[in-house]
Structures are given as structure tokens and as C-alpha cells.
N, C-alpha and C positions, 0 to 999 in steps of 0.2 A: 074314387077307392084304386083307379088305375094310376094315379099319381102316387098314393101312399105305396102300392104295392112296388113301385120302381124305388121309390126311395127305401123303402123296406129290401129290396132285392141289395142295392147299393152296400147297404148298413151293412147286411146279411155275408158279403163279399167282404168288407173290410176286417171283420171280426174275425172273419176265417182267417186269415192272411195275419192278422195281431197275431193270434191264437197259436200259429204255426211257428213265428220267427220271435214270441216272446223271450224264453229260454236262450235263444242263442243271442239275443239284444243284450240281455242281464251278463250271459257270459262275455261277453264282446267285451262292454262299459268295465266290469270286473275286470280282466286281461291290460285294458287299457289304464285304466286305476292306477295299479299295481306298477306296470313302467313306469307312469307316469310320478308316482310317488318316490321314485328315485335321480329322476332327473332334473338338474335346475337350470332352469330356463336364464339364469343369469350366464351359465354355460353357452347357451346357445347364441346369445349374442354376442358373443366373444369369440366364438368359431366361423362366422360369416360374415369376417369383413369384405371377401375379392367373390368374384366371379370365376375361380379358378375351377377348374372341373372336380381337383381334390376336395374343392370348397362346397361346392353343389351336391358331391355324392355325400357330404355331411350331412350340408342342408337335407335332404333326403332319409337321412337315416333319422335324423333330429326331428324333423315333422312326424314320421311315421311313430315314435317317441312317446308324441307330444299329440296324443290325438285329439281334433277338436268339431267342432260342429263347423258348417261354413261359413257363418257371420263370424265366430270366435276367430278361426284361422285369419280370416281376411282383417280381423283387429292383431291379433298377435302379432302378424306377418308388417303391419303399419309399427305398430310399437317395437320390434327389431330394428324394422327400418330407422326409425326415430334415435334409434341409439347407435346407430353404425355401422347396421350389416349392409352388404349390397343388396341393391334393389333387385338384381336377378336371383340372388339367393332368397333375399324375404318371399320371393313369389315362388319361387320351388318349395321354400319351407311350407306356406302356404296350400299348392299342391296336393303338397305327399302326406301334409298334417289330415286334410280330410278326406283324399281317397284312395292312401293308400294306409288302409289300418284295420285291424285285426277285425273289429264287430263288423265292418261293411263286408270284408271278405265271408267271413262266416253267414252275414245272410244272405251274400249274392249266391254261398255254394245251396245252401236251403232252398229259395225259391227257383233261381234258375240254374241252379248244377254248377260241380266244381270247375267244369271247363272256363265259366264268367269271373270265377274267382282270378281262377290260371291269367286269363285275359287283362285283368284290373290289375296286375302287379306285371306283366308282361308289359303292359299298357304302359304303366306310370311311367317307368323308366324311359322310354320312348317318346314320351310327349315333352318329358321334362328336357331332354337332351334337344328337341325341336324349339322347344321356348327359349332355349338358351342360346343355340343358334337365332333365333327371330331376334331375341335384344342383342346380341353382337351386332348382327347387321342393320337393322330398320332404329335402334333407340340409340340418340345418341344423349353426351353427356348433357348439353342443355338441357335437355327434357329430364334428365333423371333429378338433376339442381332444381331444374323448376316444380316438380314433384316431392322435392325434399323440404322445399321450402313454403309449400302446401301442407304434406305433412305436419311440420312443425306447429302449425297453427292450432294443432289438436283437437280439430272439430271432432265431434261426439258421431258414432256411428252406430254401429248394434254390436251389443255384447262387449263392450269396452272393459266394464268391471271383471266381466270374468274372463277377460285374454291378458288380463294384468294381474290377477292373482296364482302367485308362485306358491302350491300347495304342498312339495317337495318335501322328502326331510334330510334334513343336514344332520350336523354329528359327526361322532366318531364310528367307528367299525366298518364290519362290508355292508354291500348293499343290501344281503338278506338280511342279517345282523340289524339294521337300521328298520326293515322292512317288517321283521320280526317282532319290534317293539310296540309298545304302547300308542307311540308318536304314529310308528308304521299303520298302526292301524286305522289312525284319527285320521291321516291323510288319504289311504284307500278309499275309506267312508267318505270324504269330503270329496275328494274328486268325482268318486261314484255319483253322488247323487249331486254335484255341480251339471257336470256331463248331460245326464237325463234332464236336470232341470232345462240344459241351452238346447235340447234337442226335439224334447218333447212334443212341441207345436209341430215341428216341420214331421217326424215322422206321423203322426195323427192325421194332419194335413196329404201328405203321402198316401197312408193307405184309404182315405175316402175318396181321394181323387183316383186312386185306383180301383177303387170296389165301385165305383160310379161308372168309369171309363170299361170295367170289365163287365158290368149288369148292363149297361144304355148303347155303348157302342157296338155295331154290329161286326161281327170280323169280317165280312167282304168290305167296308168302310177300309178297316188298315191294310188288308193286302191288294189295295187301290192305290192308296195312298203308297205303299214302298213298294210298289209294281211286283207283289211276291209271286207273279204267275211269271216271271220272265228272269231267271236268276241273276243273269249279268246287268241288268237295269238294277234290279234291287241291290246289289253288291255296290252299286254306285250311288244311287239316292241314299241309301241306307244312312251310310255317316255324315249326310251333307242336310238332311232331315233330322237327325236326332238331335244335335243338338238345340234346335231352336223349339223342338219341343220342349227339352228342358227348359229351355228361357223362360218360356210360358207356361211351366208349370209352378215357377215362386218355389219350388221344394229343395231342400238339402238333398246330399248324395245318398244317404241312409235310407230318407225319406222315398229316392226317387227308386230303389229297388224291387218295392210290389207294382210300377207302374212298367217298367222295365220288363217285369214277367210279363205283364200284360201286352206290349206292345211286341215282345217276341213271340209271344206265341200268338199274336196276328198278324206278322210276316214282316217283322222289322229282320235284317240282315244281322248277325252277327258283328261285324264293325261298326252297325247303325247304333247296337246296346253302348258298346264302348267308347265311342264318343258322346253317347246319350249321356250316361254316369259321370263321366269326366264334366259336363257343361255344368255343374251344381255351381260351378264361381264364375258365373257368366248370366246366371239370373237377373231381370230386373233389377230386385231391392239391392243386390249386389254390386251392380252398374252404378248405380245411384251412391253408395257410398262411397264407389272407386273413384267417384267424381267429388265427393264433398273430400276423402283422403287425400288426394293427388292431383286432381283438377281434369276438366274436361279432356284434355288433349290424351294425357296419361289413360283418364278411362278407356277414350275410345282405342287406343294401342292394345290396351289389354284385351278389349273383346275383340280387336281383329285378329291378334296374337293369338290367343286361346282358340277362338274357333278356328281358325287354318291350322293350328296344328293337333288340335281333337280329331278335325277330318281325317287328317292327313295318319295321325295314328289310328284311327277306326282301320283305316285301309290298309294300312302295315297288318296291325296284329291279323284282321282277317286271314291277310293272303299269308303269315307264317300258320294260322294254326289251321287253314285250308292246305296247307303241304306237309303236314303231319296230321289231318286226319282228325283234328280234336272240332272240327265244328259240330253242334249236337244240331238235328232236326228241330225245325222249329216246332213241329207237334208233340217233341219231348216235354215242353213247359207250356203247362195249362193252367189257368187261378180258375177254381171251380169251389163252391163254397161248401166246407167241411162240417159235421157237428165235433161236437167236444164228444172222444170216445178214452176208452181205457187202454192207452198204449205209452210208446216211449217219449212221446210229444207232452201228452199229462204229464209224466213222472218228473221231466224235465223240469217242464210249468213249474210245477209243487215246490220243489227244490230249490229252484231258480228265485220265485216268489220270497222263499225261507230268507236264502241267503241276501234277495233286497231289503228286508225286513231288519236282519241283524244289522246289516250297514246305517239304515235309517235312522235306526234308535241310537246307535253310535254317533251319528252327524249331529243327532238332534242335541243329545247329551254333552256335545261339545261346541256349541257355540255355531253350531252350522247354520241356522234361522238366520242369525246376523249378514252371514255370506252371502245368501240369497237377496237380502235388502240391496245388494250394492253388486249386484251381477251385471245391471244396465246405467253401470256409474258413466261418468267421462273416463278418458283414458289417462288423466291426471287423477283422479278422485284415490288410488290405492297407496297414493305415497304415505311409506312410512307402516305401511303392515307387512312387516314380514313374512317367510314361509315358516313351516312347522319348526322347521329345526332351528331357524335363526331365533325364534323366540323360547326353543325346547318344548312348546306347545302347554304344558303342565293340565293338559287334558281341557282346556279350555278357549287356548290362542287357537282359531281357528282364519286366521286373514292371510292373503297371500299377496303377493307385491310385484313388483319389476324389480330385478337384480341392476344393481350400478353397473356392472361391467359392459364395457362395447367395445366392439372392435371398429379396424380402420376403414375407412372407405373407399366405397366404388371408384370413387371421383375425389381425390382429396382437395380439390378448390374449391368446392362446392359448400355447403351451407355444415356448420360444424355441427357435430351430432347434440342432439336434446340432453341436458344434463339433469336428474332428479336432487 
């Protein structure tokens, strides 16, 4: 009975967190789908042909607008790189599209507090600048050329089909006219359901891990690990240990939020949470994908670069927030199992479930199930499947595509961009 009770405690904790964040996830994915419905991916690849500051700023903005799960973001970055985007810009796009997104900010505010949402959007640009400097100082053209040669092999990683789909709405008219059309409604429904399909595994895994950790690991363990009783040591240890825990969790950014709440309640520093949240791009499965996409040397460079910049970024963000008195007390974040009661969370969840049902029906009625079957395809399997606007959709075309446009190369003498 002891083991059974422990399992039930973990499931109860995970279920409680799932109920608390359900409406915020649905709201975030809906807003993300609306943005993605009016942003063409072919525009993205044309805009990222070099590593100038202005280009990296574009990569950040376009990444935010192209919200993706970690695996799809990594696959899309490789796709952009193959089409001619600079390697630095592609990686910046990857980081922004998985860590600087609406849904992540909403969930962090709900489970951790608004200060952590602000920290994510302050820390993101800092880490991007640090990564750009790192690439400029340590990544040579020869290594990028070798990575491009490896990328051109088109080896399959994860979520390749999803990354290749362009489900945005084309045609005439302003963005809001396109969004308000029947094609716009269809596009939003397809993007919404596909985004859920891409991340549901990681969200469930994150909730189960966080539930188990909260139920089974005593607070004394975390306080000892993070030196919580020694503020100076804790501030140093947190950003160093945070990414390591993320690497071992095997979970994407959104899925890591519940565990981040457990860790902060257990005593990890504010900067430790920041570095932990950004480290979803160096979890072990994604490192193996980097090796397949770009080769072993570039995988190791990405691991070292991401880890170093995330640690430094965690220190900088905590320092800034301490100066302005914005670091909340660890005791302000407590993960406790709560039952379902008639309150604002229940009302918002009911409304969110109705919205999901409407979008799901539209998805099924307009060919969405065929798209689900192609989510895990290879990087070149989507050739010939245009976006909603390209085919005018006619209520039955649901397949996205790679855009054909490409920008200049970061190193013009490297391998030519791949044409489809």
C-alpha cells in the first residue's frame, strides 16, 4: 500500500498542476496559432541570411511569432539553415521560438509568478547576445561549412514533418481580413491542434516528473543541493546546477515549468530557474539530434555554448532583478495538490475546453487528420504541400510546405543552399 499511496500522491499532484494551467495552455496556444497563421515561413528564411545585429533581432522576433515545441524548433532551424539562413541566425530563431513565446510566459506567471515571466523575456535577449558573441569568437567558417554539409544530408531527427508545414494564410487583404476568413479559421485550427500534438508528450512528462518530485523528494534534499541556507553560495550554485537538471529531465520548455516551480519552492536561486528554463535546447535527446543534423563537433560546440551562456545569463538576470527588488521569496512558490472547486480556474477551463472543441471539429472537417500522419516525416517529405493560402484551401487542403525562398549564406564559399 505504501508504494500505491506514493504513486497516487504523485498523480494527484500532477493532476492538480494540470488543472491549474489547462486554460493558460489553451489560451497561449490559441494566441500562438493566430500569430503563426499570418506569418509565412518563406519570409523567415529570406530574412536570416547573415549574422548582423539587425538580422539577429529579426530572427528573435520571427522566432517568437513562430512558436514551436523544442523538437520542432530544432528541426525548423535546420530547415532554415539548409535554405540559406546563417547558422547564428538559425540558432537564435530556434531559441526564441521555444523560450520567448506567449504560452510559456502565461504558464510561468501562473505557476511561478509574473517576475519569472519578466525574467524569461529579459534573459532571452541577454542569452541571444551572449550566443552571438560566442559564435563570433569561437565558431569558425570551416566548422559551419562542415555543419552545412552534414545538414544537407537531410537526416531525420524529430518532428521534421511538423517543422516543414507552413499553415499560414496567403492571398490578398490585410492580415486581419485573412485571419477572419474561412481559410483563416481553418489555418488557426490546424496550427492549434498540431502544436498540441507536438508538445502533449512533453507536457504530460513534465507534469508527472514534477508531481513525483514534489510528492517523493523532501524539501531538505533540495535545500542541501542548492545551499539554500547560504544566499551567496546558493546564487552561485543555482545557475550552474539548473541546466544540468534540465538536461536530465528530457522535457521541453513548457513541460519544465511545473518542475521549475518545485525547484524554486525547494530553494534553487532565481537565476537558477532562469538557466534551468532555457536549457531545454540541450537535453540529451536534442543533443543527439544536433549530432545527426550538424555533426559531433558542432553538437559539442552547441552544448558548451548554450550551457555557458545560460549560466552567465542566469547570473546577470538575478543581479538585475536583485537591484530592482524583484526577486520573490522561495516560499511564495508552493506546489500543493488542490481539488477542483467552483472558482475562476474552473470557469476559464470550461471556456477553454469549449474553444478547443470548436477548433478540433474544424481541424477534423478540413483534412487535419492527414497532417497528423505526416508530423514525424522526413525533412523533405513535405515537398509539394503548399500552405493554406497557396492552395486557397477550399476547406479541404490542410498541408503546409517549405517555402522556396532563401537568403544569402553566412559564409558564401560554403555549400550552396539546398533547393527544392
